[in-house]
N, C-alpha and C positions, 0 to 999 in steps of 0.2 A: 504494500500500500504506500509506503513512504517513498518509493521510487516515483510516484506520481504527485508528490507533494514537495513543497519548499519549506525548509526550516525557517525559523524566525530570523536567523542571521542572513540567510539568502534573500529573504524578502526585503530586509533592511538595506542590504547592499543594492539590490535591483532597483528599488524605488527611492533610495536616498532618504529613508525614514528611520528615525532612531528606534532601537529596540524598546526603549522606555515608552515611546509613543505608541508602538504596537501593543505593548502590554496594557497601556492606559485605555486604548480603544477596546481591548478585550474586557477590561474591568468595568467599563461603563456600558458594555453591551452593543457597541457599534460595529465592531469587526471581530467575530469570534473565530478562533483557529478551527480548521476543518478536522484536526486530530490533535489530541494531547496524549503523549506517551504516559501511561499510568506508572511506569517504573521510574522514568527519568524526569517527567514533568516538562519535557521539551515540547514546544509548540510547532505545529506544521500547518501550512496554508495551501489551498488549492490554487492552481493557476486561474481558475474561473473567478476567484475572489479579487484578482488584481484590479479589474476595472472598478470594483466597489472601492478599493483602497485609493485608487486614483481620484475618484470623486470626493471622497472624504478629505484627502490631503489638499485638493484644490480649494474646497470650501473653507477649510481651516486657514489656508494661506490668504484667502480673501477676507478673513476676519470673523468667520462664524465661531462663536464661543464653543469651546470643547464641551461644556456642560449641556449644550443644546443638542448635541449629536444623537443622544439616545432617543430624541423625539421622532427621529426619522426611521425607526424600526417599526415594521408592521406587526400586527398581532401574531402573524405566523413566523416572526423572527427574521424576515427578509428586510433588507435595506430598501426604503422607498426612494429609489433613484430619481424618479420624476420630481417628487417634492423637494429632494435635496438639490437637484440641479436647478430647479426654479429659484430656490433660495440663493444658490450660488450666483445665478444670473443677476438677481436683484442686488446682491452685494457687489458684484463686478461693476454694475452701472453706477452704484453709489461711489465706488472707489474712483471710477473714471471722472465723475463730476467733481469729486474732491481734488483729484490730480489736476483737472482743468483749472479749477479755482486757484490752486497753488501756482500753476504756470502763469495765470493772469496776474497774480500778485508779484511774482518774481520779475516778469517782463515789465510791469509797471514800475517797480522799484528801480530796475536797471535804467529805464529811460529817464526817470526823474533824478536819479543820482548823477547821471551824465549831464542833465540840464543844470543841476545845482553846481556841479563842478565848473561848467563853463561860465555860469553867472558869477561864481565866486572869483574866478580868475579875470573876469572882465570889469569894465568900468561900472560905477554905480552913481546915480540911479541908471536904470536900464529899461528897455522895452521888451516885453515878453508876450508872445502869442499863445493863447490857451484855447483849446477846443472846448465846446460846451460839454458839461459832464453832469452825471446824475448822482444825487446824494441823499442819504437819510439825514434827517435834520430834526433839531429841537429848537423851537423859537425861544430867543433870549428875551426874558421879560424885564430885565433891568437895564438902566442906562449906563451903569458902570460894570466893569469886569470883576468877577470873583473867581479865584482859582478853584476853590472847592466845588462850586456850582458847575464850573466848566468840566471838571473831572467826572462829576456825577452824570452830566449829560453825555459825555464821551463814552462812558461805560454803558449807559443806556443804549446808545447807538450801536455799539459792538454787540450787545445782547440781542438787539432787534435784527441785526444782520444775520447772526447765527440762527435765530428762530425762523427767519423768513428765507433761509437758504441763499442769502446774498454773499458775495465775496467782497470784503473790505479791500480797497485799493489804497493808493499812496496819499491822495490829497485829503487833508483833514485840517480842521481849524474852525474859523468863523467867517461868515459871509454876511455883509450888509447889502441887502437887495432892495430895489425899488418896490414899493407896495402899490396896490391898486388905487388907494386913496391919495396918491401923490406924495406920500411920505416914504419911509423906508423902515426896515426892521432887520436886526441882527439875528443870525441863526448859527447854532453849532452844527457843523456839517461833517459828514464822513462819506467820501466817494465810495460807491459800490457798483457792482455789476452782477448780473445773473449768469451763471454758467449755463451751457447748453442743456436743455431739459429741465432747468430750474423754473420754478413758478414765478410769475410776475408779481411784483409787490406794489401795492397801492400807496399813495401818499409820498412818493419820492419827489424831491425838489430838483428842478432843472436849473443848473447854474449856467448862465450865459457865457459863451466864449467870446473871443475877440482879442484886440490888442490892449495890453495893460501896461501902465507905467509902474515899474517895480523897484523895490529896494529891500534890503535886509535890515531888520530891526533886532539889535542885540542888547540884552539886558542881563542883570544878575539872576533873574528867575523869570518863569513864564508869565506870572501875574504882571510883573512890571512891563514885559514885552507886549502883552496884549493891551494893557492900559495905554501904552504909547500908541498902539495901533488905533485904539478907540479915539484917542485925542487927535491923531492925524486925520481920521475919517471925518471928523467934525468939519473940516475945511473942504470936503468934497461935496459937490451938489447932490441933493437927495436922489436925483434920477439916475445917478451913476453908481454902479456896483463897486463895492470895496471888499477885497478878500484878505484875510490875515491867516496864513497857512503855516503849519508846522514845517520846519526844514529838517530833513534827515541828511546829515553830511558827516562823513568820517573825519573831516578836518576841523569840525567844530570843537571849541573848548568845552571840556566836560563840566566846568563850573560856570558856564554861561548858557543862556537860552536864546535861540535865534528863530525868528519867524520871517516869512516873506510877506511883505505888504504890497498888494497889487491894487491899483486904481484903474477903473475902466475909463 
């Protein structure tokens, strides 16, 4: 009989699966050996079990918790391959969307780091072209800047992005935008995008693009930097947008805070 079976070591080498993992699959009832030698306790598997092992390993690699594997055994003791494969496909799609989101973030960070390097090395003030972008936002209800309130609003925006399946991108800070009544209002903003297959989110704020007059504002802390941006915005006509955005730059001093002030 053993001539038609594979030892646990042979299966481990063939499939690149640890012996401990195979013993765990047996313990939780996911993949039982075809034969256990009563004298030695050695485990043996049939070649016909290898496709089942492939499916189990694939789903585990995709992120299926090991403790869930036993749910895919039928009452007759067979592995419900159809249900397990469907779960694996769902996990694969989720992983693809997650990977796409990470790529969107990385590409956005790389572009902005390059822009900030060129701005840092160039003259100031400067002109910068920005495309229109989409943001989650919290309306700022105060005329002055408060660091703690800003941090709370930023945390809320990141939580909303996670809950709504949106990808946080590079641009974040505060935006003063013209209001319908002819005035203007400040908003805490976080640039976001939806990965392919992600759901559309309602209530997103559209930040207008165009050519902006820009400069860097550097202070001892971010409350002082944003307060300076608020003061500078007071001299900008209300129908023109003002952006005060965090700057991520590896050349920045760690004991100073820098933001980019952009006037439409």
